[in-house]
N, C-alpha and C positions, 0 to 999 in steps of 0.2 A: 241916355246915349252920349257918347263922346263924339265931338265933331273936329275935323281937321281942316286947315286952310293952307293952300299953296299959292305961290305968287302968280301963277298963270291962269288961275280960275277964280272968278269973283266970289262964288258961293262957298260956304262951309259945307263939307261933305261928311256924312256919318262914317265913323271909323269902321263900322260893320255895314256892308252892303248886301244886296241880294243878287246872287248869280242865278240866271233864269234858265240855264240849260235843261234842268230836269223838268221844267214846265212843258217842254216840247214832246215829252213822252219817250225820250231815249234812255231813261233810267227806270228802275223798278218803282212800283207803287206810286204812280203819278196819275191824277185825273184833274180835269179843268176846274171843277168846283173846289177841290182841295187847294189848287194853285191860287185861285182867287182869294180864298180865306187867308192864305199865307201872305199874299200881297197886301191885303187890307190890314192884317195884324202887324206886318212889318212897319207900315206907315204909322199906325197907332203907337208903336213902340219907339218911334223916332228915326227910323231908317228913311233916308231921302235919296238913296242911290240904288239904281237897278241896272245891271249889266246883262245885255241880251245880244242875240245875233240871228240873222236870217236862217243860218244853217241849223240852228238848234230846233230840232223837230221839223226841219224843212219848211220853215215859215210859221209853224204853229206856236212856238214860244213867244214870238213877237205879237201874234194875234191874241193870245191869252192875256199877255201883259196889257196890251192896248185896250182890250175889252174891259178888263177889271178897272183900269184907271178912268176910262171914259164913263162907264156906267155908274161909278161911285164918285165922280167929280173930283178925282184925286190928281189929275195930271199936273196941276200947278204946285203940288206939294213935293214933287220929286224931280231928280235929274235922271234922264235916261241916257245910257251909253249903249249904242248899238254898233254894228260893224258892217264893213263892206269888203268886197274883193274875194269872196269864196262862193263860187257857184256850184250847182249840182244838176245832175240829169235825172231822168225817170228811174234809173237804177240806184240813185243816191250816191253816185260817184262824184267826187268833188274836184274842182280845178280852181287854181288861183287866177284871178283876173283883176288887176288894178288899172285897167285901161280907162281912159276918160269916158268913152261911150258906155261901158258897162257900169261904172260907178254912178253916172248920172241917171241911168235906168234903175239901178238898185236902190238908190236913196228914195226915189218915188214909191217903189214897192214897199220899202220899209215903213215910210210914213203912212201909207195906206193901211198896212197891217196894224200899226201902232195907233191908228186913229188920232194922229196929231199933225201939226204943221211944221214941227221941227224936232230934231234930235239934239240933245245937249252936247254930247260928246260922240263924234263919229270916228270910229277906230278902223284902221286898215288891219284886217284880221290876220293875214300872213303876208310876207313879202312876195313879190312877183318879179323875178329877175328878167322876165321877158318885156316888161314895161318900164321905160325910164321914169325915174322919180319925178322929173319935171312934169310929165304928162299927168301923173297921179295928183301932184300938187295943183295943177291947173284945174282939174275937176273939183278939188276941195275948195279952191278959191271961188269957183262959180257957185258952189253950194252955199258958202258963207255969205256971199253977196246977195243971194236969193233968200236968205233967212232960213234955209232948210237945216243948217247945222250951226252950232255956236262955237264949239271947240273941236280941235283935231287931235286924235290919238293914234298911236302906232302900237301894234301888238306883235310880239315875237320878232322884232326887227333887230338886226345887228346895230351896234351903237354907231359905227361909221356911217351907216345909211340914215340913222336918225339925225345925225349932225348934218349930213348932206341935205336931207329933206328940209331941215330948218333954214337952209339958204333960199328955199323956194316958198315956203309957207310956215307959219308958226306951228310948233308942236306943243300942245298943252298937257299931254298925258301919255304915259307909257303903261303897257300891260305885259307882264311876263309870268312864266311859271315860277312859283316860289313857295316853299314851305320848309318845315324843319328838316326834312330828309332829302329835299331837292333844292339845294342852295345854288349850285352852279352846274347843274346837270346838263348833258349835251343832247338830250332827246326827250320827246313827249309823244307817247303812243307811236313810237318808232319813227317819228318825224324829227330830223336833225334840228337842233337849235343853234343859231349862230351868235349866241350871246351868253355871257355868264352873269346871272342876275345879281348876285351879291358883290362880285368883283367889278362889274362894269356898269350895270344898269343903275344900281342904287346910288353910286357916286354922281352919275350924270343927272338923275332926276333932282337930286339935291342941288347940284350946281346950277341947273337951268330953271328951278322953281316949278317943275312939272309935277302933276299928280302921278302917283304910282299905285297900280292896282294889281296885287298878286293874285293870280288865279290858281285853282286847286290848292287852297290853303290847308285843307284837311287830307290832302293826297287821295282824293276821291273816296274818302271814308276811312282809310287806314288809320289816320290820326284822330279819328273819333273814338277809337278804342273798341270798335264793334266787330272787328275781324277775328276769326279764329285761325288755326294753324294753316288753313287753306281757304282761299276765297271761293265762294260758291254763288255766282251770279246767274240770273235767268238768262236764257239764250239770247234775248233781245237787248240785254244790258250793254251799253256802250263800253263799260269797263272791261269787257272781255277782250277789247282791242288794246288794252294797256299791258304790255309784256312785263312791266314791273309788278303787276298785281296777279298775273296768271302764269308767268314764265319762271325760269330758273332763278331770276333775280329776286323773286318774291321773298324768299327766306331772309335775305340780307335786310330788306326793308322792314319785314315783319319783326325781326329780332330787334331792330332799332326802335320800332314803335313800342314793343313790349318793355324796353328799358325806360322809355319816356313814360309809359303807363305806370310803372313802378314808382317813379319819382312823383308823378301826379298823386298816386294813392298815398304816398308817404306824407304829402302835405294836405291831404284831404280835398284835392281839387279834381274836377272832371277832366279827363284827358283832352277832350275837344277844346275846353276853355284854355288849357295850357298852350295848345298848339296855336290858337287864335291870338292869345295874349303875347306869345313870343313874336308874332308878326306886328301886332298893334303897337307894342312898345318901341318899335323901330321908328325913328324920326322920319325916314324916307317913305314909309308905308302910309298911304292916304286912306284907302278904303279896302277892306278885305272882302273879296268876292266869294261869299259863302253861300252854298246851296242849302235848302231846307226842304224836306219832304213832308213835314207836318208843322203845325203851329207850335207844338211842344218843342220840336227840334230847333225851331227859330228862336224861341225864348231861351233855350239852353245856350245857343250860340251868343245871343246878345248879353247874357249874364257875364260874359268875359269882361265887359266894360266896368264891372263893379269892383274889380280888384286887380292888383298888379303882381307880377312875378318879382319877388325880392331878390337881392343880390346873391344870397346863399343858394336859393333854388336855381337861379340863372346859371351859377357856376356849375352846379351838378348837371344841368341840362346841356350846357355847352360842352362838357366833357364827353357826354354820350354822342353829341352831334359832330364832334371833330372828324370821325371817319367818313362822314357824309358830305364833307365840304366840296368834294370834286367828283362825285359819282352820280 
């Protein structure tokens, strides 16, 4: 495993992390026993970073991760990054809420599900324009002083708001949508994004010594090379809500992925490893939040740390990626 170090976080972090969304049951082919095997195998293979959120599986993903770490005595071997500020009702309709009251209640629920006394990185999942940043920062400071969180992260925040938040509390980490085909895109699952990852976020995390965690590194499976000319998900799969995978835009992204796949085949490399290495070799990228549905898939992802994309291959890839810089 390769580990990376940033100025604002004391520990080294594995260059490949585990995204726990699929442990919650929102994706195809997931069960708790399989998830526990993936968690144990990841740690055995050197991964020390797990990214989770309450909303993943409506609390279930945190529960699965917490149970696996507790029962196997593995909590002290990993950094857990969870999130706050995204609530849901009995119909699974979500609302953003970064109020002090809500966050102080949420962190306790998260710690209970994770069966731990602290979260290493507590990330604000989405901005909440209805709540002043000062109020959110006050809640985070209370959590830090109580020992419930160690580091603060912001996910999907405009850079002006990140810098404003830094006047109230230290920001150690940022998380944004980023992959080969979504470099400065303006939406995620039809949710507008008020940041440009490559143009704005990457320069700032480098400037401030923050960790950077790109989510959806394989474009929800498209960059793993397993899609055909039309995506066909089960009715319960969360990816049905991504118009880039099921709507008119799919062809554009699929054609780009097919060009990347051809280059990967030319060099005898698996497409998923090419996509992950393209991220890993960027100085600003700290840990890639990659999901895995099986231990075999996990091992395939981690294999990307055993080789680098050379200059010739990178030049060919970047030529394919030029049209995707701003879509």
